[in-house]
N, C-alpha and C positions, 0 to 999 in steps of 0.2 A: 946661344940663342939670345937675341935682343928683342924685347917687346917694345914696339913703338906706340901702339894704341891697344887698349883692352876694353872689351865689352862682354857682358854675360847675357846670353839669350838661352831660352830653354825650349825643348820639344817634349811634349807630353803624349805618351802613347801606352795603352795597356796591351799586354801580350794577347795575341790572336785577334786583335781588333783592327779594323781598317780605319778607325777614327784617329786622326792625328791633330793635336792642337799645339800651338806654339805661342810663346810669350817673348816679345822682343823688347829690348831696352832702348831708350832714346838718349842714354847718358853713358859716357865713357867712364871707366873706373880709373881713378887717379893712380899713376904709376909710382912705385917706390922701390927700394933696393931689393926687396924680397920677391917682387912680382915675377921677375925672370925665372927664378928658381921654382916657384909654384907652377908656372905655366910649363916649364920644362918637365917637372915631375908628373903633371897631368898628362902631357903629351906622351911621355915614356910609359906611363901606366896603361893608357888606352892602346898604344902601339904594341905592347907586350901582352895584352889581355887575351886569355884563351876564351873569353866570353864575347867575342866580337859577333854581333848579330848581322851586320850589314857592312858592306864596303862599297866605296865608289870606284868604279872602273877607271883607273888612271890612264888607260890607253884610249878611253872614250872621252876625248876632250870636247866633244860636242854637247855634253849635257849642260844643263842650265847653271849648275854650281861652278863648273870650270869656266863657262862663258862669263859669269859674274867676276870671277877672280881675274881673268884676262882683261876685262873691261876696267876693273878697279886699278890694276897695275899700270894701265896706260893713261891714268888721270893724274892730276896734280897731288892727289893724296892729302887732302885736308880732313879735319875731323868730321865735318858734315858728310863728305863723300864716304868716309869709312862707316859711319853709322848707317847710311843708306845702303851701302854694300852689304853690311851684316844683316839688315832686315830683309833685303831682297834674297840673299843667299839662304837665310833661314826659311823663308817661305818656299823657295824652290826645293830645298832639302826635305821639308815636310811633305811636299807633293811627291818627291821621289820615294820616300818611305811609304807613303800611302799606296802608291802604285805597286811597289814591291810586295807589300802585305797582301794586296788584292790578288796578285799573281800567285803568291805562295798559297793563299786560301783556295784559289781556283784549282791549282795542282792537287791539293789535298782532297778536294771534292771529287775530282776526276779519278784519283787513285782509289778513294773509298767506293766510288761507283763501280769501278772495275772489279774490286774485291767482291762486291755484292753480286755482280753479274756472274762472276766465276763460280759462285756457290749456288746459283739458281738451279732448282730442280734436284739438288742433292739431299739425301735423307738425313745425314748426320752433319748438321751445320755446326761450325765451331761456336763456342760461347765466348762472350767477351766479359 
């Protein structure tokens, strides 16, 4: 793996919350000999992690993140374009996470509603 440009951005989200915040950087991180190894280790750790919470559907290339990648790869690839690409992708990724969390919460409410309805009128309700 060869790193050509490196930038660190962050997404902040608490568990079970639909609020998503993100912080984007406007500066590239200077490359050095060890950066390729660090990025490779991070990539491997996330790829092998059993605690994956969300994945991007690789077959659905119509989502905003993939469109940004495709658009970026078709440009001249200078530093300014990379920084803009990373900011746009970060914003779109935050929206995808927010949308997914709302969907998960909606399913949980529907599931809990069904559980309540199924116990309606019964004398011995389960305790929680």
